[in-house]
KOLMIZA-502262 format. One record per residue (C-alpha): chain; residue number from 0; x, y, z. Coordinates in steps of 0.25 Angstrom, whole numbers, plus 2048, in hexadecimal, padded with zeros to 3 digits. Layout:
BEGIN
c/k/xx/yy/zz
A/NUM/X/Y/Z;
...
END
This chain:
BEGIN
c/k/xx/yy/zz
A/0/3E0/E28/4CF;
A/1/3D6/E25/4D9;
A/2/3E1/E27/4E4;
A/3/3E4/E36/4DD;
A/4/3D6/E38/4DC;
A/5/3D4/E38/4EA;
A/6/3DE/E42/4ED;
A/7/3D4/E4C/4E7;
A/8/3C8/E47/4F1;
A/9/3C7/E4F/4FE;
A/10/3D3/E4C/506;
A/11/3D0/E44/513;
A/12/3D7/E4D/51E;
A/13/3D3/E4B/52C;
A/14/3CF/E56/535;
A/15/3DB/E54/53F;
A/16/3E4/E54/532;
A/17/3DF/E62/52C;
A/18/3EA/E6D/52D;
A/19/3E5/E79/533;
A/20/3E5/E84/529;
A/21/3ED/E8E/52C;
A/22/440/ED5/4DC;
A/23/435/ED7/4E4;
A/24/42D/EE2/4ED;
A/25/436/EE6/4F8;
A/26/434/EDD/501;
A/27/438/EE5/50F;
A/28/42F/EF0/50C;
A/29/423/EE7/50B;
A/30/428/EE0/518;
A/31/429/EEB/520;
A/32/41B/EF2/519;
A/33/410/EF5/523;
A/34/406/EEA/525;
A/35/3FB/EF5/523;
A/36/3FE/EF5/515;
A/37/3F7/EE7/513;
A/38/3E9/EEC/512;
A/39/3EE/EF6/508;
A/40/3F4/EEB/4FF;
A/41/3E6/EE3/500;
A/42/3DE/EEE/4FC;
A/43/3E8/EF5/4F1;
A/44/3F0/EF0/4E6;
A/45/3F0/EE1/4EB;
A/46/3E5/EDF/4E3;
A/47/3EB/EE1/4D4;
A/48/3EB/ED9/4CB;
A/49/3FB/ED7/4CA;
A/50/3FC/ED6/4D9;
A/51/401/EC7/4D8;
A/52/403/EC3/4C8;
A/53/3F4/EBD/4CB;
A/54/3E5/EC3/4C6;
A/55/3DC/EC7/4D0;
A/56/3D3/EBC/4D3;
A/57/3C4/EBE/4D2;
A/58/3C0/EBF/4E1;
A/59/3B7/EB1/4E0;
A/60/3BB/EA7/4D8;
A/61/3B3/E99/4D5;
A/62/3B9/E8D/4DB;
A/63/3B3/E80/4DC;
A/64/3A6/E7A/4E1;
A/65/3A5/E6E/4EB;
A/66/39F/E64/4DF;
A/67/3A9/E5A/4D9;
A/68/3A9/E5E/4CA;
A/69/3AB/E54/4BD;
A/70/3B4/E54/4B4;
A/71/3AD/E52/4A7;
A/72/3B0/E60/4A2;
A/73/3BB/E67/4AB;
A/74/3BC/E6F/4B8;
A/75/3B0/E78/4BE;
A/76/3B3/E83/4C6;
A/77/3AB/E80/4D3;
A/78/3AA/E83/4E2;
A/79/3B4/E7D/4E8;
A/80/3B2/E74/4F3;
A/81/3BF/E6F/4F7;
A/82/3BE/E7A/502;
A/83/3B5/E6F/508;
A/84/3BF/E65/509;
A/85/3C7/E61/516;
A/86/3D4/E63/510;
A/87/3D2/E72/50D;
A/88/3D3/E73/51B;
A/89/3E1/E71/51A;
A/90/3EA/E7E/516;
A/91/3E7/E81/507;
A/92/3F6/E86/504;
A/93/3FB/E76/502;
A/94/40B/E77/502;
A/95/412/E77/4F5;
A/96/416/E6A/4F1;
A/97/425/E6B/4F4;
A/98/423/E72/501;
A/99/41F/E68/50F;
A/100/416/E6F/518;
A/101/41C/E73/526;
A/102/417/E66/531;
A/103/40A/E6A/538;
A/104/40A/E77/531;
A/105/3FC/E80/534;
A/106/400/E8D/52E;
A/107/3FF/E91/521;
A/108/40E/E90/51D;
A/109/40C/E86/510;
A/110/412/E89/503;
A/111/406/E8B/4F8;
A/112/404/E82/4EE;
A/113/402/E8B/4E3;
A/114/406/E87/4D5;
A/115/415/E8A/4D4;
A/116/41B/E8F/4C6;
A/117/41F/E80/4C2;
A/118/411/E7C/4C2;
A/119/40F/E84/4B6;
A/120/41D/E82/4AF;
A/121/418/E74/4B0;
A/122/40B/E79/4A8;
A/123/412/E80/49D;
A/124/41D/E74/49E;
A/125/42A/E7C/49E;
A/126/431/E71/4A1;
A/127/42E/E6A/493;
A/128/432/E79/48E;
A/129/43F/E78/494;
A/130/441/E6A/48E;
A/131/43E/E6F/480;
A/132/446/E7D/483;
A/133/452/E77/48A;
A/134/45F/E7B/483;
A/135/46B/E72/483;
A/136/472/E7C/48D;
A/137/467/E7F/49B;
A/138/466/E8E/49B;
A/139/46B/E92/4A7;
A/140/467/E9E/4B0;
A/141/475/EA6/4AC;
A/142/473/EA4/49E;
A/143/466/EA9/49C;
A/144/469/EB8/497;
A/145/45A/EB9/496;
A/146/456/EB5/4A3;
A/147/460/EBE/4A8;
A/148/45B/EC9/4A1;
A/149/44C/EC8/4A3;
A/150/44F/EC6/4B4;
A/151/456/ED3/4B3;
A/152/44B/ED9/4AB;
A/153/43F/EE2/4B1;
A/154/433/ED9/4B2;
A/155/42B/EE2/4A8;
A/156/437/EE2/49D;
A/157/43A/ED4/49A;
A/158/437/ED6/48B;
A/159/442/EE0/48C;
A/160/44C/ED7/492;
A/161/449/ECE/489;
A/162/44A/ED6/47C;
A/163/458/EDB/481;
A/164/45B/ECD/484;
A/165/458/EC9/474;
A/166/45F/ED7/46F;
A/167/46B/ED1/476;
A/168/46D/EC6/46A;
A/169/465/EBC/474;
A/170/45C/EB1/470;
A/171/44F/EAB/475;
A/172/44D/E9C/475;
A/173/443/E94/47B;
A/174/44C/E8D/486;
A/175/450/E9C/48B;
A/176/443/EA0/48B;
A/177/43E/E93/493;
A/178/44A/E94/49D;
A/179/447/EA3/49F;
A/180/438/EA2/4A1;
A/181/43B/E96/4AC;
A/182/445/E9F/4B4;
A/183/43A/EAA/4B4;
A/184/430/EA1/4B9;
A/185/437/E9C/4C3;
A/186/43C/EA9/4C8;
A/187/42C/EAC/4C7;
A/188/42F/EB7/4BD;
A/189/422/EB5/4B5;
A/190/420/EC3/4B0;
A/191/42E/EC3/4A9;
A/192/42C/EB5/4A4;
A/193/41E/EBB/49E;
A/194/425/EC6/498;
A/195/430/EBC/492;
A/196/426/EB3/48B;
A/197/41D/EBE/487;
A/198/429/EC4/47F;
A/199/42D/EB8/479;
A/200/41F/EB4/474;
A/201/41C/EC4/46F;
A/202/429/EC5/468;
A/203/42A/EB5/463;
A/204/438/EB3/467;
A/205/433/EA5/469;
A/206/429/E9C/464;
A/207/420/E99/470;
A/208/41A/E8C/473;
A/209/40F/E88/47B;
A/210/417/E86/488;
A/211/41D/E95/487;
A/212/40D/E99/485;
A/213/40A/E92/492;
A/214/416/E98/499;
A/215/40F/EA6/496;
A/216/402/EA2/49B;
A/217/409/E9D/4A6;
A/218/410/EAA/4AA;
A/219/404/EB3/4A5;
A/220/3FD/EAB/4B0;
A/221/409/EAE/4BB;
A/222/40A/EBB/4B7;
A/223/3FC/EC2/4B4;
A/224/3EF/EB7/4B6;
A/225/3EB/EA9/4B0;
A/226/3E1/EB2/4A8;
A/227/3EA/EB9/4A1;
A/228/3F2/EAD/4A0;
A/229/3E5/EA6/49B;
A/230/3E3/EB2/491;
A/231/3F1/EB2/48C;
A/232/3ED/EA2/487;
A/233/3E5/EA7/47D;
A/234/3F0/EAF/476;
A/235/3F8/EA2/476;
A/236/3F9/E9D/466;
A/237/3EF/E91/467;
A/238/3F8/E87/463;
A/239/401/E89/470;
A/240/3F4/E8A/478;
A/241/3F5/E7C/47F;
A/242/3F4/E74/48B;
A/243/401/E79/490;
A/244/3FC/E88/490;
A/245/3F0/E85/498;
A/246/3F5/E7B/4A3;
A/247/3FF/E87/4A5;
A/248/3F3/E8F/4A8;
A/249/3EC/E85/4B0;
A/250/3F7/E86/4B9;
A/251/3F7/E93/4BA;
A/252/3EA/E92/4BE;
A/253/3EC/E88/4C8;
A/254/3F7/E90/4CE;
A/255/3EE/E9B/4D3;
A/256/3E5/E91/4D7;
A/257/3D8/E97/4CD;
A/258/3D1/E8B/4CD;
A/259/3C5/E91/4C3;
A/260/3CF/E95/4B8;
A/261/3D8/E88/4B9;
A/262/3CB/E7F/4B8;
A/263/3C9/E88/4AB;
A/264/3D5/E85/4A5;
A/265/3D5/E77/4A9;
A/266/3C7/E76/4A1;
A/267/3CD/E7F/496;
A/268/3D8/E74/494;
A/269/3CD/E69/493;
A/270/3C7/E72/489;
A/271/3D1/E73/482;
A/272/3D5/E65/480;
A/273/3E0/E64/488;
A/274/3E3/E58/48E;
A/275/3E2/E56/49D;
A/276/3F0/E57/4A3;
A/277/3F6/E53/4B0;
A/278/3FD/E62/4B0;
A/279/3EF/E68/4B0;
A/280/3E8/E5E/4BA;
A/281/3F4/E60/4C3;
A/282/3F1/E6F/4C4;
A/283/3E2/E6D/4C6;
A/284/3E6/E62/4D1;
A/285/3F0/E6E/4D6;
A/286/3E4/E78/4D6;
A/287/3D9/E6F/4DE;
A/288/3E5/E6B/4E7;
A/289/3E3/E7A/4EC;
A/290/3D5/E7E/4E9;
A/291/3CC/E71/4EA;
A/292/3D3/E63/4EE;
A/293/3C4/E5C/4EA;
A/294/3C7/E5F/4DC;
A/295/3D5/E58/4DB;
A/296/3CD/E49/4DA;
A/297/3C6/E50/4CD;
A/298/3D3/E54/4C7;
A/299/3D8/E46/4CA;
A/300/3CB/E40/4C4;
A/301/3CD/E48/4B8;
A/302/3DD/E44/4B7;
A/303/3D7/E35/4B8;
A/304/3CD/E37/4AC;
A/305/3D6/E3E/4A3;
A/306/3E1/E34/4A6;
A/307/3EA/E3F/4AB;
A/308/3F8/E38/4B3;
A/309/3FB/E3E/4C0;
A/310/407/E45/4C0;
A/311/411/E45/4CC;
A/312/40D/E55/4CE;
A/313/3FF/E4F/4CF;
A/314/402/E45/4DB;
A/315/40A/E51/4E2;
A/316/3FD/E59/4E3;
A/317/3F3/E4E/4E8;
A/318/3FF/E49/4F1;
A/319/400/E58/4F6;
A/320/3F1/E59/4F7;
A/321/3F0/E4D/4FF;
A/322/3FC/E4E/508;
A/323/3F7/E5D/50B;
A/324/3EA/E59/511;
A/325/3F1/E4E/519;
A/326/3EA/E42/511;
A/327/3F7/E3B/512;
A/328/3F0/E2D/50E;
A/329/3EA/E32/500;
A/330/3F8/E3A/4FF;
A/331/3FE/E2C/4FE;
A/332/3F4/E25/4F5;
A/333/3F6/E30/4EC;
A/334/405/E2E/4ED;
A/335/402/E1F/4EB;
A/336/3FB/E23/4DD;
A/337/405/E2A/4D9;
A/338/40F/E1E/4DA;
A/339/405/E15/4D3;
A/340/405/E20/4C8;
A/341/415/E1D/4C7;
A/342/417/E2C/4CB;
A/343/424/E2D/4D4;
A/344/424/E39/4DD;
A/345/430/E43/4DE;
A/346/436/E4A/4E9;
A/347/42C/E54/4E9;
A/348/41F/E4B/4EA;
A/349/427/E43/4F4;
A/350/429/E51/4FD;
A/351/41B/E53/4FC;
A/352/417/E46/502;
A/353/423/E47/50C;
A/354/41D/E55/510;
A/355/40E/E50/512;
A/356/412/E44/51B;
A/357/41A/E4D/523;
A/358/40D/E59/525;
A/359/404/E4D/525;
A/360/40C/E47/531;
A/361/412/E39/52A;
A/362/420/E3C/52F;
A/363/426/E2E/52B;
A/364/420/E2E/51D;
A/365/424/E3C/51A;
A/366/433/E37/51F;
A/367/432/E2B/515;
A/368/42F/E34/50A;
A/369/43B/E3D/50F;
A/370/445/E31/50D;
A/371/440/E2C/500;
A/372/442/E3B/4FB;
A/373/451/E3B/502;
A/374/455/E2D/4FE;
A/375/460/E25/502;
A/376/46B/E31/4FE;
A/377/465/E3F/500;
A/378/472/E43/4F7;
A/379/46C/E3B/4EB;
A/380/45F/E41/4ED;
A/381/461/E50/4EF;
A/382/455/E54/4E9;
A/383/44C/E50/4F4;
A/384/454/E58/4FE;
A/385/44C/E65/4F9;
A/386/43F/E5D/4FD;
A/387/443/E56/50A;
A/388/449/E61/510;
A/389/43D/E68/515;
A/390/435/E5B/517;
A/391/43F/E55/521;
A/392/43E/E63/527;
A/393/42F/E62/529;
A/394/432/E55/531;
A/395/43C/E5B/53B;
A/396/447/E53/536;
A/397/453/E5C/537;
A/398/45D/E52/535;
A/399/458/E50/529;
A/400/457/E5D/523;
A/401/465/E61/528;
A/402/46A/E53/521;
A/403/462/E55/514;
A/404/468/E64/513;
A/405/476/E60/515;
A/406/474/E58/508;
A/407/471/E65/500;
A/408/478/E6F/50A;
A/409/486/E6F/502;
A/410/47F/E72/4F5;
A/411/472/E74/4F7;
A/412/467/E77/4ED;
A/413/45E/E84/4ED;
A/414/451/E7C/4F0;
A/415/459/E73/4FB;
A/416/45C/E80/502;
A/417/44D/E85/501;
A/418/448/E77/507;
A/419/455/E79/512;
A/420/450/E87/515;
A/421/441/E82/518;
A/422/446/E75/51F;
A/423/44F/E7B/52A;
A/424/444/E87/52C;
A/425/43A/E7B/52E;
A/426/443/E73/538;
A/427/446/E81/53F;
A/428/453/E84/53A;
A/429/453/E93/536;
A/430/461/E94/535;
A/431/465/E8A/52C;
A/432/45A/E8D/523;
A/433/45F/E9C/522;
A/434/46E/E95/521;
A/435/469/E8C/516;
A/436/463/E99/510;
A/437/46F/EA3/512;
A/438/477/E99/50A;
A/439/46F/E97/4FE;
A/440/474/EA7/4FB;
A/441/482/EA1/4FA;
A/442/480/E97/4F0;
A/443/474/E9D/4E9;
A/444/476/EAD/4E9;
A/445/468/EB1/4E8;
A/446/45C/EA9/4EB;
A/447/44D/EAA/4E6;
A/448/442/EAE/4F0;
A/449/43E/E9F/4F3;
A/450/44B/E9B/4FB;
A/451/449/EA8/502;
A/452/43A/EA4/504;
A/453/43F/E97/50A;
A/454/446/E9F/515;
A/455/43B/EAA/517;
A/456/431/E9E/519;
A/457/43A/E97/524;
A/458/43A/EA4/52C;
A/459/42B/EA6/529;
A/460/429/E97/52E;
A/461/432/E9A/53A;
A/462/42A/EA8/53D;
A/463/43A/EAE/53B;
A/464/433/EBB/538;
A/465/43F/EC6/538;
A/466/446/EBB/52F;
A/467/43C/EBB/526;
A/468/439/EC9/525;
A/469/44A/ECB/522;
A/470/44A/EBF/518;
A/471/43E/EC5/510;
A/472/443/ED4/510;
A/473/452/ECC/50A;
A/474/44B/EC5/4FF;
A/475/444/ED2/4FA;
A/476/452/ED8/4FA;
A/477/459/ECC/4F3;
A/478/44E/ECE/4E8;
A/479/446/EC2/4EB;
A/480/43A/EC0/4E5;
A/481/42E/EBF/4EF;
A/482/424/EB5/4EB;
A/483/418/EAE/4F1;
A/484/420/EA5/4FB;
A/485/428/EB0/500;
A/486/41B/EB7/503;
A/487/415/EAB/50A;
A/488/421/EAC/512;
A/489/421/EBA/517;
A/490/412/EB9/518;
A/491/415/EAE/524;
A/492/420/EB4/529;
A/493/41A/EC2/52C;
A/494/40B/EBB/530;
A/495/412/EB2/53A;
A/496/419/EBD/53F;
A/497/40C/EC3/542;
A/498/40D/ECE/538;
A/499/401/EC9/52F;
A/500/3FD/ED6/529;
A/501/40D/ED8/526;
A/502/40B/ECA/51F;
A/503/3FE/ECF/517;
A/504/406/EDC/514;
A/505/411/ED4/50D;
A/506/40A/ECB/506;
A/507/402/ED4/4FE;
A/508/40C/EDE/4FB;
A/509/417/ED3/4F7;
A/510/40C/ECD/4F0;
A/511/409/EDA/4E8;
A/512/417/EE0/4E6;
A/513/41D/ED2/4E2;
A/514/40F/ECD/4D9;
A/515/410/EC0/4E3;
A/516/402/EB8/4E4;
A/517/405/EB4/4F2;
A/518/402/EA4/4F6;
A/519/3F6/EA0/4FA;
A/520/3F9/E9A/508;
A/521/401/EA9/50B;
A/522/3F3/EB0/509;
A/523/3EE/EA4/513;
A/524/3F9/EA7/51E;
A/525/3F6/EB6/51F;
A/526/3E8/EB2/51E;
A/527/3E9/EA7/52A;
A/528/3F1/EB3/531;
A/529/3E6/EBD/530;
A/530/3DD/EB3/534;
A/531/3E3/EAF/540;
A/532/3E2/EBE/545;
A/533/3D3/EBF/541;
A/534/3D8/ECA/537;
A/535/3CB/ECA/52E;
A/536/3CE/ED8/528;
A/537/3DB/ED3/522;
A/538/3D9/EC3/520;
A/539/3CC/EC8/517;
A/540/3D6/ED0/50E;
A/541/3E0/EC5/50E;
A/542/3D4/EBA/50A;
A/543/3D0/EC4/4FE;
A/544/3DF/EC6/4FA;
A/545/3DF/EB5/4F9;
A/546/3D3/EB4/4F1;
A/547/3D8/EC0/4E8;
A/548/3E5/EB9/4E5;
A/549/3DE/EAD/4E0;
A/550/3DF/EA3/4ED;
A/551/3CF/EA0/4EC;
A/552/3C8/E94/4EE;
A/553/3D0/E8E/4FB;
A/554/3C9/E8D/508;
A/555/3D5/E90/510;
A/556/3D4/E9F/50F;
A/557/3C6/EA0/513;
A/558/3C9/E98/520;
A/559/3D3/EA3/525;
A/560/3CA/EAE/522;
A/561/3C0/EA6/52A;
A/562/3CA/EA5/535;
A/563/3CD/EB3/535;
A/564/3BE/EB7/537;
A/565/3BF/EAC/542;
A/566/3CB/EB2/54A;
A/567/3C4/EC1/548;
A/568/3B6/EBD/54D;
A/569/3AF/EC2/543;
A/570/3A5/EBC/53A;
A/571/3A8/EB9/52B;
A/572/39A/EBC/526;
A/573/397/EB7/518;
A/574/3A3/EAD/518;
A/575/39C/EA0/513;
A/576/397/EA8/508;
A/577/3A4/EAC/504;
A/578/3A8/E9F/504;
A/579/39E/E99/4FC;
A/580/39E/EA6/4F2;
A/581/3AE/EA1/4F1;
A/582/3AB/E92/4EE;
A/583/3B2/E8E/4FC;
A/584/3AC/E84/504;
A/585/3B0/E84/513;
A/586/3B7/E78/518;
A/587/3B6/E73/526;
A/588/3BE/E7E/52C;
A/589/3B9/E89/524;
A/590/3AA/E83/528;
A/591/3AF/E83/537;
A/592/3B3/E93/536;
A/593/3A7/E96/52E;
A/594/39F/E91/53A;
A/595/3A9/E98/544;
A/596/3A7/EA6/53E;
A/597/398/EA4/53A;
A/598/392/EB1/542;
A/599/384/EAB/541;
A/600/387/E9D/546;
A/601/386/EA2/556;
A/602/38D/E93/55B;
A/603/39A/E95/554;
A/604/3A7/E9A/557;
A/605/3A7/EA8/550;
A/606/39A/EAB/558;
A/607/3A0/EA8/567;
A/608/3AD/EB1/563;
A/609/3A3/EBC/55E;
A/610/39B/EBA/569;
END
């Protein structure tokens, strides 16, 4: 555990290793809208509470303090000092564990590591529910008449569709309910899933258990707010108000990086006498990995004190943290600790290690990991294909990408196709990526938005503006759900084409109309574009929007805003005080910018510019 605790200490990153920090709405109408509407939206109804299914956060949220805290009682919400750490000079938006970063990447095209719905499914324990409710004959999508009825029903009339389904002589059992809820979740149809559960609970069609109530807590948090979810818990019968209900709330607090509320929920779980579980600890690690890496060591110390054994996911988080900071030596020590605990890595874990080896410049070590994943016969290790395809592309190994794809091509699976599109796109073979994308429609007549997103991301990365715009319109015509990843690719597409104001317009109009909460890295990408232009007016507006969306306690947005002032040759009066009020403390890069933009320091670079 000592090796693990070291993962929470300040990450040792040399200066030369630090990265430079850099149906749906009518999409066609939005893409062609005038950029002048951006300001109207900033000041108009995009501030409504229902804009992204998220409550409007307070302008100032308590954060952490630089001091270490003791675990005798629990967490204290104090001002975070992680912003003073060297590793914070790296990009805040670490890539998702499943997505390798592009080598030598200096822009902001990194996938957000926001919690996925699978995190909360794990919290609720739906896998266990599935085991309990699994019928002798698995329900197939085509056989679920209830699912079909709900998918075809208006979003506001789930109760009516369910009543009609019951009046037609159907009966609802637990296995059917579980299956329908799971599919609705996977399609992000949270409002329909919530209405279904509400009707089942109110009409007492099925006796609900703790996991059912936890599922409703999760859906309330996703469609309304964590505060309404917390209020709902008060109405849950005391006999079912257990650990699963509260850890579901905790997972949702972590998903939106609400540090204060996450700590409050964790402390309440301790006060209620629930044992400290590895799931709860992993949620805290996931939270502090994003907002305050100094606290990782404190969580690991608590795990040791409470005799909580690390899980595979614990090690994944720590390896990803060390690898993202280019601290390969300590990353390998974490791997050794995992091996000592007798935990075997899965393919995703191996892919994570290989990704960091590639990004850290350890090509030989990365290739050795990939050889292990492929094994002696890739046909027998088919499940590795979707992981190794993009990794070989990062290494520039065209022959290996072609070799792996040939294994899959004849009867390719959806995830393999998506990985192949990404791989060939990175290799610059856009035509091959387009061929794979087009062929997917021959096997699967309709595709969800994430497969369109894979192709759209290729166009965005290769700056193929016209093709990207055409594909985006096609997504709207095909009725694809436009989510955060689509929005991220569109913003990059337009920003890289120099149409920053249009990218801003798309960001706010689509997020409002489709009730999407954009990813943190999407905002940073746009903020970076305004910063480079020295557009302080729009940079400040976007900065405020980032805070309103709940992305607080992160120093990168302050750095980009300061760079906007620097490029505009305008002094940012009172900026130090703003940061202090937000409990943000400058790291080396921000301290340098503060000195350069200080109008009262006549010897600094800003003075020279203003003179």
